[in-house]
LUMMI-231620 format. One record per residue (C-alpha): residue number from 1; residue in three letters; x, y, z. Coordinates in steps of 0.02 Angstrom, whole numbers, plus 50000, padded with zeros to 5 digits. Layout:
<pts>
 seq type    c1    c2    c3
 NUM  ALA     X     Y     Z
...
</pts>
This chain:
<pts>
 seq type    c1    c2    c3
   1  MET 46601 51258 49610
   2  SER 46794 51319 49569
   3  THR 46919 51204 49479
   4  THR 47015 51155 49647
   5  VAL 46843 51103 49731
   6  TRP 46817 50996 49561
   7  PHE 46982 50918 49584
   8  ASN 46977 50891 49768
   9  LYS 46808 50809 49741
  10  VAL 46864 50686 49601
  11  HIS 47010 50646 49696
  12  ASP 46906 50597 49844
  13  LEU 46789 50487 49737
  14  LEU 46932 50398 49668
  15  GLU 47014 50376 49837
  16  MET 46851 50303 49902
  17  ILE 46857 50171 49779
  18  LYS 47040 50139 49791
  19  PHE 47064 50185 49609
  20  SER 47253 50127 49619
  21  HIS 47209 49955 49667
  22  THR 47140 49926 49495
  23  VAL 47317 49855 49470
  24  PHE 47241 49684 49562
  25  ALA 47122 49649 49409
  26  PHE 47176 49746 49273
  27  PRO 47326 49627 49221
  28  PHE 47211 49488 49226
  29  ALA 47094 49574 49105
  30  LEU 47228 49598 48989
  31  MET 47282 49422 49006
  32  GLY 47114 49380 48936
  33  VAL 47163 49483 48792
  34  VAL 47328 49373 48773
  35  PHE 47244 49227 48777
  36  ALA 47107 49260 48668
  37  SER 47233 49321 48533
  38  LEU 47341 49164 48554
  39  ALA 47175 49048 48525
  40  SER 47116 49144 48382
  41  GLY 47299 49171 48308
  42  ARG 47279 49373 48284
  43  ALA 47314 49529 48367
  44  PRO 47171 49628 48454
  45  SER 47131 49796 48380
  46  VAL 47178 49958 48467
  47  GLY 46994 49990 48485
  48  GLN 46971 49824 48556
  49  VAL 47103 49841 48690
  50  PHE 47042 50026 48729
  51  TRP 46862 49981 48765
  52  VAL 46919 49818 48866
  53  CYS 47011 49937 48964
  54  MET 46867 50053 48993
  55  ALA 46745 49910 49025
  56  MET 46864 49860 49177
  57  VAL 46871 50040 49255
  58  GLY 46684 50054 49240
  59  ALA 46649 49880 49309
  60  ARG 46776 49905 49457
  61  THR 46721 50086 49488
  62  ALA 46537 50025 49493
  63  ALA 46576 49886 49608
  64  MET 46689 49979 49739
  65  SER 46561 50125 49740
  66  LEU 46412 50002 49773
  67  ASN 46517 49925 49907
  68  ARG 46553 50084 49991
  69  ILE 46364 50148 49974
  70  ILE 46293 49990 50038
  71  ASP 46408 49962 50183
  72  ALA 46420 50151 50248
  73  GLY 46316 50101 50392
  74  ILE 46429 49967 50437
  75  ASP 46581 50061 50393
  76  LYS 46534 50203 50523
  77  ASP 46523 50077 50657
  78  ASN 46680 49992 50639
  79  PRO 46831 50094 50700
  80  ARG 46947 50023 50577
  81  THR 46836 50098 50422
  82  ALA 46746 50239 50509
  83  GLY 46868 50363 50425
  84  ARG 46807 50305 50245
  85  HIS 46740 50441 50141
  86  ILE 46541 50418 50144
  87  PRO 46538 50383 50345
  88  ALA 46663 50527 50371
  89  GLY 46558 50648 50258
  90  ARG 46679 50687 50130
  91  ILE 46576 50607 49998
  92  SER 46384 50611 50003
  93  ARG 46266 50469 49959
  94  LEU 46203 50565 49802
  95  GLU 46383 50595 49748
  96  ALA 46417 50417 49767
  97  TRP 46266 50360 49671
  98  LEU 46302 50485 49531
  99  PHE 46477 50402 49523
 100  VAL 46397 50235 49508
 101  ALA 46288 50305 49368
 102  ALA 46429 50360 49281
 103  ALA 46525 50200 49298
 104  VAL 46385 50092 49244
 105  ALA 46365 50200 49082
 106  LEU 46542 50180 49047
 107  LEU 46534 49979 49070
 108  LEU 46372 49969 48960
 109  LEU 46447 50093 48824
 110  SER 46611 49984 48834
 111  ALA 46520 49820 48820
 112  TRP 46412 49883 48669
 113  MET 46564 49945 48583
 114  LEU 46644 49778 48597
 115  ASN 46506 49650 48537
 116  PRO 46317 49594 48584
 117  LEU 46366 49465 48708
 118  CYS 46471 49576 48814
 119  PHE 46322 49692 48817
 120  TYR 46194 49569 48866
 121  LEU 46315 49488 49004
 122  ALA 46350 49666 49081
 123  PRO 46200 49666 49198
 124  VAL 46242 49504 49258
 125  ALA 46414 49568 49311
 126  LEU 46326 49717 49405
 127  GLY 46207 49599 49492
 128  PHE 46363 49498 49570
 129  PHE 46434 49658 49620
 130  VAL 46273 49701 49718
 131  LEU 46266 49527 49777
 132  TYR 46445 49535 49853
 133  ALA 46407 49701 49938
 134  TYR 46263 49607 50050
 135  CYS 46351 49448 50064
 136  LYS 46446 49478 50223
 137  ARG 46259 49485 50297
 138  PHE 46208 49303 50265
 139  THR 46355 49202 50219
 140  SER 46535 49166 50264
 141  PHE 46579 49143 50072
 142  ALA 46582 49320 50025
 143  HIS 46770 49282 49982
 144  VAL 46713 49174 49839
 145  VAL 46577 49290 49784
 146  LEU 46710 49423 49766
 147  GLY 46814 49311 49676
 148  ILE 46683 49282 49555
 149  CYS 46673 49464 49521
 150  LEU 46850 49490 49473
 151  ALA 46864 49313 49373
 152  ALA 46747 49405 49252
 153  ALA 46883 49523 49206
 154  PRO 46991 49393 49096
 155  ILE 46828 49296 49046
 156  GLY 46737 49459 48987
 157  ALA 46908 49513 48884
 158  TRP 46903 49345 48811
 159  ILE 46724 49362 48764
 160  ALA 46755 49542 48694
 161  LEU 46884 49473 48562
 162  ARG 46801 49315 48520
 163  GLY 46628 49324 48545
 164  ASP 46618 49146 48647
 165  VAL 46703 49082 48794
 166  GLY 46839 48947 48786
 167  TRP 46896 48834 48926
 168  PRO 47078 48906 48950
 169  VAL 47006 49076 48994
 170  LEU 46889 48983 49107
 171  VAL 47027 48899 49198
 172  LEU 47106 49072 49216
 173  GLY 46954 49138 49283
 174  LEU 46955 48987 49416
 175  ALA 47130 49033 49452
 176  VAL 47075 49217 49485
 177  LEU 46940 49169 49592
 178  PHE 47046 49067 49714
 179  TRP 47191 49188 49716
 180  VAL 47051 49336 49767
 181  ALA 46964 49224 49887
 182  GLY 47120 49192 49970
 183  PHE 47196 49366 50004
 184  ASP 47017 49420 50046
 185  ILE 47019 49280 50166
 186  PHE 47188 49367 50238
 187  TYR 47108 49542 50236
 188  SER 46961 49500 50331
 189  LEU 47063 49439 50484
 190  GLN 47077 49599 50541
 191  ASP 46889 49629 50575
 192  VAL 46851 49449 50656
 193  ASP 46805 49536 50820
 194  TYR 46697 49668 50759
 195  ASP 46607 49557 50621
 196  ARG 46571 49431 50754
 197  SER 46505 49553 50876
 198  LYS 46380 49626 50744
 199  GLY 46334 49445 50678
 200  LEU 46424 49465 50512
 201  HIS 46514 49333 50417
 202  SER 46667 49271 50358
 203  ILE 46790 49123 50345
 204  PRO 46887 49186 50489
 205  VAL 46733 49224 50596
 206  ARG 46667 49044 50551
 207  PHE 46823 48940 50575
 208  GLY 46937 49045 50671
 209  ALA 47102 49126 50619
 210  LYS 47216 48979 50612
 211  LYS 47099 48875 50493
 212  ALA 47057 49043 50384
 213  VAL 47242 49068 50357
 214  LEU 47250 48884 50311
 215  LEU 47107 48890 50190
 216  GLY 47189 49056 50108
 217  LYS 47345 48961 50081
 218  ILE 47243 48816 49993
 219  SER 47159 48942 49887
 220  HIS 47317 49013 49826
 221  GLY 47387 48830 49795
 222  LEU 47233 48799 49682
 223  MET 47277 48973 49598
 224  VAL 47450 48902 49544
 225  ALA 47370 48728 49496
 226  PHE 47246 48811 49382
 227  LEU 47377 48925 49302
 228  LEU 47481 48777 49275
 229  PHE 47349 48694 49181
 230  ILE 47319 48833 49044
 231  PRO 47449 48792 48936
 232  LEU 47387 48627 48893
 233  GLY 47258 48715 48787
 234  LEU 47360 48881 48732
 235  PRO 47540 48888 48655
 236  LEU 47627 48942 48801
 237  GLY 47800 48898 48843
 238  TRP 47951 48915 48957
 239  VAL 47938 49112 48985
 240  TYR 47752 49084 49051
 241  TYR 47813 48940 49164
 242  LEU 47957 49058 49225
 243  GLY 47830 49184 49270
 244  LEU 47729 49075 49360
 245  ALA 47882 49007 49467
 246  VAL 47906 49185 49509
 247  VAL 47726 49211 49558
 248  SER 47732 49052 49664
 249  GLY 47886 49126 49754
 250  LEU 47784 49297 49785
 251  ILE 47632 49199 49846
 252  ALA 47746 49093 49972
 253  TYR 47810 49262 50027
 254  GLU 47647 49343 50060
 255  HIS 47607 49190 50159
 256  GLN 47756 49227 50274
 257  LEU 47687 49402 50309
 258  VAL 47525 49328 50371
 259  LYS 47513 49251 50539
 260  PRO 47342 49213 50632
 261  ASP 47433 49306 50783
 262  ASP 47516 49440 50690
 263  LEU 47437 49544 50576
 264  SER 47549 49680 50582
 265  ARG 47612 49657 50408
 266  LEU 47443 49614 50331
 267  ASP 47431 49782 50220
 268  ALA 47596 49733 50135
 269  ALA 47533 49564 50097
 270  PHE 47366 49633 50029
 271  PHE 47414 49780 49946
 272  ASN 47594 49757 49893
 273  MET 47621 49586 49852
 274  ASN 47448 49551 49760
 275  GLY 47490 49690 49650
 276  TYR 47662 49631 49616
 277  ILE 47583 49459 49586
 278  SER 47445 49513 49460
 279  VAL 47576 49617 49355
 280  THR 47707 49489 49349
 281  ILE 47601 49348 49290
 282  PHE 47529 49465 49151
 283  LEU 47699 49520 49085
 284  PHE 47772 49349 49076
 285  THR 47619 49286 48990
 286  LEU 47633 49433 48856
 287  ALA 47814 49408 48848
 288  ASP 47788 49228 48811
 289  ALA 47647 49263 48674
 290  LEU 47790 49389 48591
 291  VAL 47925 49283 48586
</pts>
């Protein structure tokens, strides 16, 4: 296989899992690193930060690849997703499974390099990844399970540095859970008719578009509330609160983009705004920790 073919295949694999969207969860994993450092009073080593990042890459790659494999049949039947790599034939199932194996190996190696508790908990995370991929087949609350999967990022980073679990990072995990659940509810609005016709489940299918949008907004309100609570347990000050104010403004703008009867700006709300939100809260948190 030529170099060009290899490059194109790697490009397709990364595109299949929307690797660029790692920005959604990566900043929260790094926030877990900052929180653990503040709690312990010492900075992480370069090696710890490196392996946390590698674990994050492995976990997200495994999760997205598993989702694409498990949902390939559904994706092929849905006009919106029929062009995805597996149903379109650009990536074979074997190639996707090999990609999963490599990602799982990276996750397990990274967890082992961090500490034993991370290594022992890694299979639990993998179990939730598989569970999420099947959730839409039997429950309307797949959005919550996805939130749990991404909430593991900051909690895992804290465990990596400290070897325990503290309540500030659990609160951050809850904030991430409700943030993810909220925007995933918005994202699922575009498949309501298809999901309903195929007996698939989601909040919009169960409650309708208007109530789903309201529940998404409530979820994001809970996210902000949990983020407000965190400084009670960590030495965070006005820079963190300023960042939270900016994030609240971004969330409010995101909600203006999503209407039950107008999804024309849904991609901007989902892809752009949520990337800005996660990066913003991390940068302000880091700045607060450094001042």
